[in-house]
C-alpha positions in Angstrom: 30.8 2.7 -23.7 33.4 0.0 -23.1 32.2 -2.6 -20.6 33.9 -3.0 -17.3 35.3 -6.4 -16.7 35.3 -8.7 -13.7 37.6 -11.7 -13.2 35.5 -14.3 -11.3 37.7 -17.0 -9.7 36.3 -20.5 -9.0 37.6 -24.0 -8.4 36.1 -25.8 -11.3 36.8 -29.1 -9.7 34.7 -28.2 -6.6 31.0 -29.1 -7.3 29.7 -26.8 -4.5 31.8 -23.9 -5.7 30.4 -24.4 -9.2 26.8 -24.3 -7.8 27.5 -21.0 -6.1 29.1 -19.7 -9.2 25.9 -20.5 -11.2 23.8 -18.5 -8.8 26.3 -15.6 -8.7 26.6 -15.3 -12.4 22.8 -15.3 -12.8 22.6 -12.3 -10.5 25.0 -10.2 -12.7 23.0 -10.7 -15.9 21.0 -7.5 -15.3 24.3 -5.5 -15.8 25.4 -7.4 -18.9 25.2 -4.3 -21.0 27.9 -2.5 -19.0 29.8 -5.3 -17.2 31.3 -8.6 -18.4 32.6 -11.4 -16.4 35.4 -13.8 -17.3 35.3 -17.0 -15.2 38.8 -18.5 -14.5 40.2 -21.4 -12.5 41.3 -20.1 -9.1 44.7 -21.0 -7.6 44.4 -24.2 -5.5 46.8 -25.7 -2.9 48.2 -27.8 -5.8 48.9 -24.9 -8.1 50.4 -22.2 -5.8 52.4 -19.6 -7.6 56.2 -19.5 -7.6 57.9 -16.5 -6.2 54.9 -15.6 -4.0 54.7 -15.9 -0.2 54.2 -19.5 0.9 54.5 -18.7 4.6 51.3 -20.1 6.2 51.5 -18.3 9.6 48.3 -19.9 10.9 46.6 -19.9 7.5 45.4 -23.1 5.9 46.5 -24.2 2.4 43.2 -23.2 1.0 43.5 -19.7 2.5 47.0 -19.4 1.1 45.6 -20.4 -2.3 43.0 -17.7 -2.0 45.8 -15.1 -1.2 47.6 -16.3 -4.4 44.3 -16.0 -6.4 43.8 -12.4 -5.3 47.5 -11.6 -6.0 47.2 -12.9 -9.5 44.4 -10.5 -10.4 46.1 -7.7 -8.5 49.2 -8.3 -10.6 47.2 -7.5 -13.7 45.9 -4.4 -12.1 49.4 -3.3 -11.2 50.3 -3.6 -14.9 47.6 -1.2 -15.8 44.6 -3.4 -16.5 41.4 -2.0 -14.9 39.6 -5.1 -13.5 37.4 -6.1 -10.7 38.5 -9.1 -8.6 35.6 -11.4 -7.9 35.2 -14.6 -5.9 32.9 -17.4 -7.0 30.1 -16.4 -4.6 30.0 -12.6 -5.3 26.3 -12.1 -5.7 24.7 -8.8 -7.0 21.7 -7.8 -5.0 18.9 -6.9 -7.4 18.3 -3.6 -5.5 22.0 -2.9 -6.1 21.7 -2.4 -9.8 21.3 1.4 -9.8 24.2 1.9 -7.4 26.5 -0.4 -9.5 25.6 1.4 -12.7 26.6 4.7 -11.0 29.9 3.2 -9.8 30.7 1.6 -13.2 30.0 4.9 -15.0 33.0 6.6 -13.2 35.0 3.9 -11.3 38.1 4.5 -13.4 38.3 8.1 -12.1 38.5 7.0 -8.5 42.1 7.1 -7.2 41.6 4.5 -4.5 40.2 1.1 -3.7 36.6 0.2 -4.1 35.5 -2.9 -2.1 31.7 -3.3 -2.6 31.1 -6.6 -1.0 30.9 -7.6 2.6 34.2 -9.4 2.8 36.7 -9.8 -0.1 34.4 -11.0 -2.8 34.3 -7.9 -5.1 36.9 -5.2 -5.3 39.2 -3.2 -7.5 42.0 -0.6 -7.1 44.4 1.6 -9.0 47.8 0.3 -10.4 49.9 2.1 -7.8 48.0 0.5 -4.9 48.0 -2.9 -6.6 51.7 -2.7 -7.2 52.4 -2.2 -3.5 49.9 -4.9 -2.6 51.8 -7.4 -4.9 55.3 -6.3 -3.6 54.3 -7.0 0.0 52.9 -10.4 -0.8 56.1 -11.2 -2.7 58.2 -10.2 0.3 56.6 -12.7 2.6 53.4 -11.1 3.9 51.8 -13.4 6.4 48.2 -12.3 6.8 45.0 -12.2 4.7 44.4 -10.4 1.4 41.6 -8.1 2.8 43.8 -6.9 5.6 46.6 -6.2 3.2 44.3 -4.3 0.8 43.3 -2.1 3.8 46.9 -1.4 4.7 48.2 -0.5 1.3 45.2 1.6 0.4 45.6 3.7 3.5 49.3 4.0 3.2 49.0 5.2 -0.4 46.1 7.6 0.2 47.8 9.3 3.1 51.0 9.9 1.2 49.6 10.8 -2.2 46.1 12.1 -2.0 44.3 15.4 -1.3 41.7 14.1 1.1 39.1 13.6 -1.5 36.6 10.9 -0.4 36.7 8.2 -3.0 37.4 5.0 -1.1 34.5 2.5 -0.7 34.7 -0.2 2.0 32.3 -2.3 4.2 31.1 -0.4 7.3 32.2 -1.8 10.7 29.1 -3.7 11.7 30.6 -4.5 15.1 30.8 -0.8 15.9 27.6 0.0 14.0 25.4 -3.1 14.2 22.6 -1.1 12.7 24.7 -0.8 9.5 24.9 -4.5 8.6 25.3 -4.9 4.8 26.3 -1.3 4.3 29.1 0.2 2.2 30.9 3.3 3.5 32.5 6.1 1.5 35.6 7.7 3.1 39.0 9.3 2.5 40.7 5.9 3.0 39.7 2.5 4.2 39.8 3.4 7.9 37.5 6.3 7.6 35.1 4.4 5.3 35.1 1.5 7.7 34.8 3.4 11.0 33.3 6.8 10.2 31.9 6.9 6.7 31.0 10.2 5.1 28.1 8.5 3.3 26.6 5.0 3.6 25.0 2.9 0.9 23.3 -0.4 0.8 26.0 -2.9 -0.2 25.4 -4.0 -3.8 27.3 -7.2 -3.5 27.2 -9.9 -0.9 28.5 -13.4 -0.3 26.0 -16.2 -0.8 25.8 -19.3 1.4 23.4 -22.3 1.6 22.5 -23.1 5.2 22.9 -26.8 4.4 26.1 -26.8 2.4 27.9 -23.7 3.9 31.3 -22.6 2.7 33.8 -24.1 0.3 36.9 -23.6 2.5 37.2 -26.8 4.5 40.7 -26.8 6.0 40.7 -23.6 8.1 40.6 -23.9 11.8 40.8 -21.1 14.3 39.1 -19.9 17.5 35.8 -19.9 15.8 36.1 -23.4 14.5 36.1 -24.7 10.9 35.2 -22.0 8.4 32.5 -24.1 6.9 30.4 -23.7 10.1 28.7 -20.4 9.2 25.8 -19.4 11.4 23.0 -16.9 10.6 23.4 -15.2 14.0 27.2 -14.8 13.7 27.1 -13.9 10.0 24.2 -11.5 9.4 26.0 -10.0 6.5 25.7 -13.2 4.4 22.9 -13.7 1.9 21.5 -17.1 2.8 20.1 -19.1 -0.2 18.7 -22.5 -0.9 20.5 -24.5 -3.5 18.2 -27.5 -3.5 
């Protein structure tokens, strides 16, 4: 069987990101017989892509670089490559091995999006959805990549699909607090998020050290700087100890 492939993006000039990367990569070794990971340098504020939206609209430069990073992998998907987009802190829960093996055995037959982490750290989609995703970013889209993936997936599924449930997405933990760290299966993102047909333990999760926190340091919003993660406000994070 040909191995599935993930593109794991990291800022190789960021020592903290590289430490998270090391832990994340170690977690995926259990699937090395069916899944291979290529580590690449992510887009940074100094290497933003030409011809792609540069309209900040309340986003920081690092957030914009993250959008470009997701776009770059989505562009490859749109051209027919079957890949998984991975962030540097995408950690495979040990108990998620069996579920991931099931997914990887048939993921190319799914005519939709599969987002198997808690935020945007691990996902894939089909070329048609990826193409629309890229077109909207190129036209000047001003919001985040996860919101856009939600939009284009639902638009495509509602126009082109026969209501077969094959979309995987994080369950709305705000509506269903008992379903923290759960992945939902639905007809589209909205149904998987709000009213999933089936619920699974999420195989992938973002890792954070309570001391060092996140690697995005220039985002400020109503919740404060993004580095200030808290266990109470972020129960869907896997907290680790780097030191």
